[in-house]
C-alpha positions in Angstrom: 17.0 13.8 10.3 15.8 10.3 9.9 17.1 7.4 7.9 15.7 5.4 5.0 14.8 2.0 6.3 13.3 0.5 3.1 12.3 1.2 -0.4 10.1 -0.6 -3.0 8.8 -0.4 -6.5 5.3 -1.7 -6.2 2.9 -2.6 -8.9 -0.5 -0.9 -8.6 -3.6 0.2 -10.4 -5.9 3.2 -9.4 -8.8 1.0 -8.3 -6.9 -0.3 -5.3 -8.1 2.9 -3.5 -11.7 2.1 -4.2 -13.9 0.5 -1.5 -13.8 -3.3 -1.6 -17.4 -3.6 -2.8 -16.8 -1.2 -5.7 -13.6 -3.1 -6.7 -15.4 -6.4 -6.6 -18.3 -5.0 -8.6 -15.9 -4.0 -11.4 -14.3 -7.4 -11.3 -17.3 -9.8 -11.5 -17.5 -10.1 -7.7 -13.8 -11.1 -7.3 -11.1 -9.3 -5.5 -7.9 -8.4 -7.4 -4.9 -10.5 -6.1 -3.0 -7.2 -5.9 -4.9 -5.9 -2.9 -4.4 -8.9 -0.6 -0.8 -8.9 -1.8 -0.3 -5.3 -0.7 -1.8 -6.1 2.7 0.7 -9.0 3.0 3.6 -6.8 2.0 2.6 -4.3 4.7 2.3 -7.0 7.4 5.4 -8.9 6.5 7.7 -6.0 5.6 6.6 -2.5 6.3 5.1 -3.0 9.8 8.3 -4.8 10.9 10.5 -1.8 9.8 8.7 0.5 12.3 8.9 3.5 10.0 7.0 6.6 11.1 6.9 8.2 7.6 6.1 6.8 4.2 7.0 8.7 1.0 5.0 7.7 -2.0 5.8 8.6 -5.6 2.8 8.0 -7.7 1.9 9.2 -11.2 -1.8 8.8 -10.5 -2.2 11.5 -7.9 -1.8 14.8 -9.7 -1.0 17.9 -7.7 -0.3 21.5 -8.8 2.7 21.5 -6.6 5.8 19.3 -6.4 4.7 17.4 -3.3 2.2 17.3 -0.5 3.2 16.3 3.1 0.2 14.9 4.8 0.9 16.2 8.3 -2.3 18.1 8.9 -4.8 16.6 11.3 -6.8 15.1 8.4 -7.0 15.4 4.6 -10.4 14.9 3.2 -11.9 15.5 -0.2 -12.9 13.9 -3.5 -10.4 12.7 -6.0 -11.0 12.2 -9.8 -8.3 10.3 -11.5 -6.6 12.2 -14.3 -5.9 9.1 -16.3 -9.1 7.2 -15.4 -11.8 9.9 -14.9 -14.6 7.7 -16.1 -13.6 4.9 -13.7 -12.7 7.0 -10.7 -14.8 10.1 -10.6 -15.1 12.0 -7.3 -13.8 9.2 -5.1 -14.0 10.4 -1.5 -11.0 10.1 0.7 -10.4 10.8 4.4 -6.9 10.1 5.6 -5.3 10.9 8.9 -2.2 13.1 9.1 0.3 13.8 11.8 0.3 17.4 13.0 3.2 16.6 15.4 5.6 16.2 12.6 8.2 19.0 12.5 7.5 19.6 8.8 3.7 19.9 9.6 1.7 21.6 6.9 4.6 22.1 4.6 4.1 21.8 0.8 6.6 22.6 -1.9 
């Protein structure tokens, strides 16, 4: 069993998962200050902790189960935001997993 090495409550908005050109297109060509801030948080804090697992509690990513552990080889699909379906319809995602995790493939 591992240990908790950090925790944070982080401000966010659903468009942070959009490609940069789409985000900028929605914001008169400008980048939101939130995205560079999150990159800075990762570089200055998260990367230094050396954690091998991140647990994210997010009200924007609805599932029909209580949680999803992304330990498959990859997770791909299209996501439509429940609370912003007009602004985020069928956003493609392709994220790596970690099939070597002991809890691989488990959902509850």
